[in-house]
C-alpha positions in Angstrom: -59.6 -38.0 -41.6 -56.0 -38.5 -40.6 -53.2 -37.5 -42.9 -49.5 -37.9 -43.3 -47.7 -38.2 -40.0 -49.4 -37.8 -36.6 -52.6 -36.2 -35.8 -54.1 -35.4 -32.3 -57.1 -37.5 -33.1 -58.4 -39.3 -30.0 -59.5 -42.9 -30.3 -63.1 -43.3 -29.0 -63.6 -45.2 -25.8 -63.9 -48.9 -26.4 -62.9 -48.8 -30.0 -59.8 -50.4 -31.5 -57.6 -49.5 -34.4 -55.5 -52.1 -36.2 -52.6 -51.0 -38.3 -50.9 -52.8 -41.1 -48.2 -50.8 -42.7 -45.3 -51.0 -45.1 -42.3 -48.6 -44.9 -39.5 -48.7 -47.5 -36.3 -46.8 -47.0 -33.7 -46.5 -49.7 -30.4 -44.6 -49.9 -27.3 -44.6 -52.1 -25.9 -41.3 -50.9 -24.9 -39.6 -47.6 -24.5 -36.1 -46.3 -20.9 -35.6 -45.0 -19.1 -32.6 -43.6 -17.4 -30.5 -46.3 -13.8 -29.4 -46.0 -14.9 -25.8 -46.5 -17.7 -26.0 -43.9 -21.3 -27.1 -44.1 -22.0 -30.4 -45.7 -21.9 -32.1 -49.1 -23.8 -35.0 -50.6 -21.7 -37.8 -52.0 -22.3 -41.4 -53.1 -22.4 -44.0 -50.4 -19.0 -45.7 -50.2 -17.6 -42.9 -52.4 -14.6 -42.7 -50.0 -13.5 -46.2 -51.1 -13.6 -45.6 -54.9 -10.1 -45.0 -56.2 -7.9 -45.6 -59.2 -5.2 -47.2 -57.0 -6.2 -49.2 -54.0 -3.2 -48.9 -51.7 -2.3 -47.8 -48.2 -5.1 -45.2 -48.1 -7.6 -48.1 -48.4 -5.6 -50.8 -46.6 -3.6 -49.1 -43.8 -2.2 -52.4 -42.7 0.0 -52.4 -45.8 1.9 -49.2 -44.7 4.9 -51.2 -43.5 4.8 -53.3 -46.6 5.0 -50.2 -48.8 7.9 -48.9 -46.6 9.7 -52.2 -47.1 9.2 -52.1 -50.8 10.6 -48.6 -51.0 13.7 -50.0 -49.4 13.9 -53.0 -51.7 13.2 -51.1 -54.9 15.3 -48.0 -54.0 12.3 -45.9 -55.0 11.4 -43.5 -52.1 8.1 -42.6 -53.7 7.0 -46.2 -54.6 3.2 -46.7 -53.9 1.9 -50.2 -53.9 -1.5 -50.7 -55.6 -3.9 -53.6 -55.8 -5.5 -51.9 -58.8 -8.6 -49.7 -59.2 -11.4 -50.2 -56.7 -14.9 -49.5 -58.0 -17.2 -49.0 -55.0 -21.0 -48.4 -55.2 -23.2 -48.5 -52.2 -27.0 -48.8 -51.7 -29.1 -49.7 -48.7 -32.7 -51.0 -48.9 -34.8 -51.4 -45.8 -38.3 -52.7 -45.6 -40.3 -52.4 -42.4 -43.7 -53.9 -41.8 -45.2 -52.4 -38.6 -48.1 -54.2 -37.1 -50.0 -52.2 -34.5 -53.1 -52.3 -32.4 -54.6 -49.3 -30.4 -57.3 -49.4 -27.7 -59.4 -46.5 -26.5 -59.6 -46.8 -22.8 -61.5 -43.5 -22.2 -62.5 -40.6 -24.4 -59.1 -39.1 -23.8 -56.7 -42.0 -23.1 -55.6 -44.8 -25.5 -52.9 -47.4 -25.6 -50.9 -48.6 -28.6 -48.6 -51.6 -29.2 -46.4 -51.4 -32.4 -44.4 -54.4 -33.5 -42.2 -54.0 -36.6 -40.9 -56.7 -38.8 -37.7 -55.4 -40.5 -35.6 -56.5 -43.4 -32.5 -54.6 -44.2 -30.3 -55.3 -47.2 -26.9 -53.9 -48.2 -26.5 -54.2 -52.0 -23.1 -52.6 -52.1 -20.6 -53.8 -54.7 -16.8 -53.6 -54.5 -15.0 -54.6 -57.6 -11.2 -54.7 -57.4 -8.9 -54.4 -60.4 -11.8 -54.9 -62.8 -9.6 -54.3 -65.9 -6.7 -56.4 -64.5 -3.9 -54.0 -65.5 -3.6 -51.4 -62.8 -2.0 -53.5 -60.0 1.7 -53.6 -59.2 1.3 -56.2 -56.3 -0.5 -59.5 -56.0 -1.1 -62.4 -53.6 2.0 -63.5 -51.7 2.7 -67.0 -53.0 4.2 -68.0 -49.7 0.6 -68.2 -48.3 -0.9 -70.3 -51.1 -1.3 -74.0 -50.7 0.0 -74.8 -54.1 3.0 -72.5 -54.2 3.7 -71.9 -50.5 6.5 -74.5 -50.0 8.4 -73.5 -53.1 8.0 -69.7 -52.4 9.1 -70.1 -48.8 12.1 -72.2 -49.9 13.1 -69.5 -52.4 12.8 -66.8 -49.8 14.7 -68.8 -47.2 17.5 -69.6 -49.6 18.0 -65.9 -50.5 18.0 -64.8 -46.8 20.6 -67.5 -46.0 22.8 -66.2 -48.8 22.5 -62.6 -47.4 23.2 -63.8 -43.9 26.2 -65.7 -45.0 27.6 -62.8 -47.0 27.2 -60.5 -44.1 28.8 -63.0 -41.7 31.8 -63.5 -44.1 32.3 -59.8 -44.7 32.1 -59.0 -41.0 34.8 -61.7 -40.4 37.0 -60.2 -43.1 36.7 -56.7 -41.7 37.7 -58.1 -38.3 40.6 -60.1 -39.8 41.9 -57.2 -41.9 42.1 -55.0 -38.8 45.3 -56.8 -38.1 48.3 -55.3 -39.8 49.8 -58.7 -40.5 46.7 -59.9 -42.4 47.1 -60.5 -46.1 44.6 -60.2 -49.0 42.9 -57.2 -47.5 43.7 -54.5 -50.1 40.0 -54.0 -51.0 38.8 -53.7 -47.5 41.7 -51.5 -46.3 41.1 -49.2 -49.3 37.5 -48.5 -48.3 36.6 -49.8 -44.8 33.7 -47.3 -44.7 32.2 -48.7 -47.8 32.4 -52.2 -46.4 30.7 -51.1 -43.2 28.0 -49.3 -45.2 27.4 -52.5 -47.3 26.8 -54.5 -44.1 24.2 -52.0 -43.0 22.6 -51.9 -46.5 22.5 -55.7 -46.7 21.0 -55.9 -43.3 18.2 -53.5 -44.2 17.5 -55.5 -47.4 17.4 -58.7 -45.5 15.0 -57.3 -42.9 12.7 -55.9 -45.7 12.7 -59.2 -47.6 11.7 -61.1 -44.5 9.0 -58.6 -43.7 7.5 -58.3 -47.2 8.1 -61.8 -48.8 8.6 -63.9 -45.7 11.3 -66.5 -44.9 11.7 -70.3 -45.0 9.0 -70.9 -42.4 6.3 -68.3 -43.0 5.0 -65.7 -45.4 5.4 -62.0 -44.8 3.0 -59.4 -46.0 -0.2 -60.5 -47.8 0.9 -58.9 -51.0 4.3 -58.8 -52.9 5.3 -57.3 -56.3 4.1 -59.1 -59.4 6.7 -61.5 -60.6 7.1 -59.9 -64.1 6.4 -56.4 -63.0 8.7 -53.4 -62.7 8.7 -53.4 -58.9 10.0 -57.0 -58.8 12.6 -56.1 -61.4 13.8 -53.2 -59.2 14.1 -55.7 -56.2 16.1 -58.0 -58.4 18.4 -55.1 -59.3 18.9 -54.2 -55.7 20.0 -57.7 -54.8 22.2 -57.8 -58.0 23.9 -54.6 -56.8 24.5 -56.2 -53.4 26.0 -59.3 -55.1 28.4 -57.1 -57.1 29.4 -55.0 -54.1 30.0 -58.1 -51.9 32.1 -59.6 -54.7 34.3 -56.4 -54.6 35.4 -57.5 -51.1 35.8 -61.2 -52.0 32.4 -62.5 -50.8 30.8 -64.4 -53.6 28.1 -66.6 -52.1 25.0 -64.6 -53.4 23.8 -66.5 -56.4 23.4 -64.6 -59.7 19.8 -63.8 -60.4 18.7 -64.5 -56.8 15.4 -62.9 -55.8 12.4 -63.5 -53.5 9.3 -65.2 -54.9 7.1 -62.6 -56.7 3.3 -62.8 -57.1 1.9 -64.9 -60.0 -1.7 -64.1 -59.1 -3.3 -60.7 -58.8 -6.6 -59.9 -57.0 -9.5 -59.7 -59.5 -13.0 -58.3 -59.2 -13.9 -60.7 -56.4 -10.7 -59.9 -54.6 -12.3 -58.0 -51.7 -14.2 -61.2 -50.5 -10.9 -63.1 -50.5 -9.1 -60.3 -48.7 -11.6 -60.0 -45.8 -11.5 -63.7 -45.2 -7.7 -64.1 -45.4 -5.9 -64.2 -42.0 -2.8 -62.7 -43.6 -4.7 -59.4 -43.8 -5.6 -59.5 -40.1 -9.3 -58.9 -40.8 -12.0 -60.8 -39.1 -15.0 -60.2 -41.3 -17.3 -63.0 -42.1 -19.0 -61.2 -44.9 -18.7 -57.9 -46.8 -21.3 -56.3 -49.1 -24.6 -57.7 -50.4 -25.8 -58.9 -47.0 -29.3 -59.2 -45.5 -30.8 -59.1 -42.0 -34.4 -59.7 -41.0 -36.3 -60.0 -37.8 -38.4 -58.2 -35.2 -37.2 -54.7 -34.7 -37.6 -52.5 -31.6 -41.1 -52.8 -30.1 -43.0 -49.7 -28.9 -45.7 -49.5 -26.2 -47.2 -46.1 -25.8 -50.1 -44.3 -24.1 -51.7 -41.2 -25.6 -53.7 -38.6 -23.7 -55.8 -35.8 -25.2 -54.7 -32.7 -23.3 -57.1 -30.3 -25.0 -59.8 -30.6 -27.6 -62.2 -27.9 -28.6 -64.4 -30.6 -30.1 -64.7 -32.3 -26.7 -63.2 -35.5 -28.0 -66.3 -35.9 -30.2 -65.4 -37.5 -33.5 -68.9 -36.9 -35.0 -68.6 -33.2 -34.2 -65.1 -33.0 -35.7 -65.8 -34.8 -39.0 -69.4 -33.7 -39.7 -69.4 -30.0 -38.7 -67.5 -27.1 -40.3 -66.4 -25.5 -37.0 -62.9 -24.5 -36.3 -60.9 -25.8 -33.3 -57.7 -26.8 -31.7 -56.7 -30.1 -30.2 -53.5 -31.3 -28.6 -52.3 -34.8 -27.6 -49.4 -36.0 -25.6 -47.9 -39.5 -26.0 -45.4 -41.2 -23.8 -44.1 -44.8 -23.8 -41.3 -47.3 -23.8 -39.3 -48.8 -26.6 -38.1 -52.4 -26.0 -34.7 -52.8 -27.7 -35.4 -56.2 -29.1 -33.5 -55.6 -32.4 -29.8 -56.6 -32.5 -27.0 -54.1 -32.6 -24.4 -53.8 -35.4 -22.6 -57.0 -36.3 -18.9 -56.7 -35.7 -18.0 -59.1 -38.5 -19.8 -57.2 -41.2 -18.5 -53.7 -42.0 -21.6 -52.8 -44.1 -24.1 -54.2 -41.7 -27.5 -52.4 -41.6 -29.1 -53.1 -38.2 -32.9 -53.7 -38.0 -33.1 -51.3 -35.1 -31.1 -49.5 -32.4 -31.4 -52.5 -30.1 -31.5 -50.2 -27.1 -34.3 -49.6 -24.6 -35.6 -46.0 -24.8 -38.1 -43.5 -23.5 -40.6 -42.2 -26.1 -42.3 -38.8 -26.0 -44.5 -37.3 -28.7 -46.7 -34.1 -28.8 -49.1 -33.3 -31.6 -51.3 -30.2 -32.0 -53.9 -29.7 -34.7 -55.1 -26.3 -35.7 -58.4 -27.0 -37.5 -59.3 -24.1 -39.8 -62.2 -25.8 -41.5 -63.7 -29.2 -42.0 -61.4 -29.7 -45.0 -58.2 -28.0 -43.9 -56.0 -28.1 -40.9 -52.4 -27.8 -39.8 -50.5 -30.3 -37.6 -47.4 -29.7 -35.6 -45.6 -32.7 -34.1 -42.5 -33.0 -31.9 -41.1 -36.5 -31.3 -38.2 -37.4 -28.9 -36.5 -40.8 -28.3 -34.1 -41.0 -25.4 -32.2 -44.3 -25.6 -30.8 -45.8 -22.4 -27.2 -46.9 -22.1 -26.4 -50.5 -22.7 -23.4 -52.9 -23.1 -22.5 -54.1 -26.6 -19.6 -55.6 -28.6 -18.1 -52.9 -30.8 -15.4 -52.9 -33.5 -12.7 -50.4 -32.7 -11.9 -48.0 -34.3 -15.5 -47.2 -35.1 -16.1 -47.8 -38.7 -16.5 -45.2 -41.5 -16.3 -45.6 -45.3 -12.7 -44.6 -45.2 -11.4 -47.1 -42.6 -13.5 -50.2 -43.5 -10.4 -52.3 -44.3 -8.3 -51.2 -41.4 -7.5 -53.7 -38.7 -9.8 -53.6 -35.8 -10.4 -55.1 -32.4 -13.7 -56.2 -30.9 -14.3 -55.0 -27.3 -17.1 -54.6 -24.9 -18.2 -51.0 -24.5 -21.0 -49.0 -22.8 -23.0 -47.4 -25.6 -24.9 -44.1 -25.0 -26.9 -43.3 -28.0 -27.8 -39.6 -28.4 -31.3 -38.3 -28.1 -33.3 -38.4 -31.3 -35.6 -35.4 -31.9 -37.9 -34.8 -34.8 -40.1 -31.7 -35.6 -42.7 -31.8 -38.3 -45.1 -29.2 -39.6 -47.8 -30.5 -42.0 -50.7 -28.8 -43.8 -53.6 -31.2 -44.7 -56.5 -30.9 -47.0 -59.6 -33.2 -47.5 -61.8 -33.3 -50.5 -65.3 -34.6 -50.0 -65.9 -37.5 -47.7 -63.1 -39.8 -48.8 -60.0 -38.2 -50.2 -57.2 -36.0 -48.8 -53.7 -34.8 -49.5 -50.9 -33.9 -47.1 -47.5 -32.2 -47.1 -44.9 -31.9 -44.4 -41.5 -30.5 -43.6 -39.4 -32.5 -41.2 -36.2 -31.7 -39.2 -34.6 -34.8 -37.7 -31.6 -34.6 -35.3 -29.6 -37.4 -33.8 -27.5 -36.5 -30.8 -23.9 -37.6 -30.5 -23.4 -41.3 -29.7 -20.8 -42.1 -27.1 -18.9 -45.3 -26.3 -17.0 -46.0 -23.1 -14.6 -48.9 -22.8 -15.9 -51.8 -20.8 -12.4 -52.6 -19.6 -11.7 -50.5 -16.4 -7.9 -51.3 -16.8 -7.8 -49.6 -20.2 -5.7 -46.4 -20.3 -7.4 -45.1 -23.4 -11.1 -44.3 -22.9 -13.4 -44.5 -25.9 -15.4 -41.4 -25.1 -14.5 -38.4 -27.3 -12.3 -40.0 -29.9 -14.8 -42.7 -30.8 -18.0 -40.7 -30.5 -20.3 -40.5 -33.5 -21.0 -36.7 -33.8 -24.5 -35.3 -33.9 -26.2 -35.0 -37.2 -29.3 -33.3 -38.7 -31.4 -34.0 -41.7 -34.1 -31.9 -43.4 -36.7 -33.7 -45.4 -40.0 -32.9 -47.3 -42.9 -35.2 -47.6 -46.2 -35.4 -49.4 -49.0 -37.9 -49.2 -52.6 -38.9 -50.1 -55.2 -40.6 -48.1 -58.5 -42.4 -48.5 -60.9 -42.6 -45.5 -64.4 -44.0 -44.9 -64.7 -42.5 -41.4 -67.0 -39.7 -42.2 -69.0 -41.8 -44.5 -69.2 -44.6 -41.9 -70.5 -42.1 -39.3 -73.3 -41.1 -41.7 -74.1 -44.8 -42.2 -73.1 -44.9 -45.8 -70.0 -47.1 -45.5 -69.8 -50.5 -44.1 -66.3 -50.4 -42.5 -64.4 -47.5 -40.9 -61.0 -47.6 -42.4 -58.2 -45.4 -43.8 -55.5 -45.9 -46.4 -52.6 -43.5 -46.4 -49.6 -43.2 -48.7 -46.7 -40.9 -48.2 -43.3 -40.2 -49.9 -40.4 -38.5 -48.1 -37.3 -37.1 -49.8 -34.2 -35.7 -48.1 -33.5 -32.0 -48.6 -30.2 -31.3 -46.7 -28.0 -32.7 -44.0 -25.4 -31.4 -41.6 -23.1 -32.5 -38.8 -21.8 -36.1 -39.0 -22.5 -38.6 -41.8 -26.2 -38.8 -42.4 -28.0 -41.1 -44.9 -29.8 -39.3 -47.7 -32.8 -41.6 -47.2 -35.9 -41.7 -49.4 -38.9 -43.3 -47.8 -42.3 -44.6 -49.0 -45.0 -45.5 -46.5 -48.3 -47.3 -47.1 -50.7 -47.7 -44.2 -54.0 -49.4 -43.7 -55.9 -48.5 -40.5 -59.1 -50.5 -39.7 -61.3 -49.4 -36.8 -63.8 -51.4 -34.6 -66.3 -49.8 -32.2 -66.1 -46.5 -34.1 -69.2 -44.2 -33.3 -72.0 -43.6 -35.8 -74.5 -40.8 -35.9 
């Protein structure tokens, strides 16, 4: 009787084993490096949840915030689109279909084809209560308000330009000792020069944040009736007063750029990622699904040693102790697609890379009803060429601007160690437990552009990570009964549940797994 995980049980010569299985992986938390060392478990997408979604979440708004600090005169001004509620969960369903063939008493072949469905059910709700934002959508980009907003911005910039031109001309004219009407400028030439500089900085900031007569500026601007917009109005009013001191009066009273009349609501993230003003190229974000054939495995298993002489009747029907060891090697066809560059929360249905597979399993059989299995598995992916979004994504930089480039991907070696005690009760039932240690080596990416002066290796490597997990399972088998001629079909049904215990290194999903397998045999020996 087989149990949870792998067993060094040879498939009899000429027999076949058909596998129909379901594997369900689910995680809503990850292990991440802790600031004090070690690792900590935190909610998936927890790095995005914040009471004020600003530059930390949207780095492309850094220059906008700097411009608004100039315009408001507030050196500590922090723009905010409101609170961002972020919850993440990944659900993955895998249906492996396999067939194994016993070529000799010691050698067998297996083909495993998985059908995979992965679903990201993350939710990102922006400004859910509607009262925490101080910026909203720039009306210069909207179809309904764009013409009017750009006209307002352009008129204000023209007034500032004209005021600076006239004051410059007056400063030049008043440099002559014979010029008249220059008392204000001659009394404070330094103030006039400083005003020109201040007005120039204001003009530059308005164009960058709000836009001009032809185009919009930043994707967000202060809310029209908010305190930030009031501060901008006050800045322009001060300029108007200061220019009037020197006889320049062309800035209209109450002049101001067009503020936002619409803020981003709970569905705002979907609008942001599809808005070209944000310089993001995502086609979708959150609540996405992928399905298809995953990576296909073709392996050969050879029984290195078996004190039962590869005799299943002797193993299942006699109480003798023994040891058996099996070595498996094979090839993984990277038929699954790699990450989608236009979906920051994409959950691939496989690595999508060809790989070498090696597995070794040793059973220490202590009695007919109790044995221990130790298994080591290794996957060595081969390098391949893929399209990759740079910088490589993490929860914290999902909404940063990125570029898609070709790169050579070198996935790290995957290694897993498992120790599993197993018990059987009577002819049909058994239980299993296991402790697993899984380690993913560091993934490396090299720029596919030989002319690039900035190699990707190092800065854009995904660090190695390790996860510890515990598992338990139960099984039902008719093999022993079939050998005695008491069951009609040789088959096994196995259920197992795996829970994460700890993680270390880089970001590691805290994945919980459930597996249900049906194994049906043909050509199995009978006594």
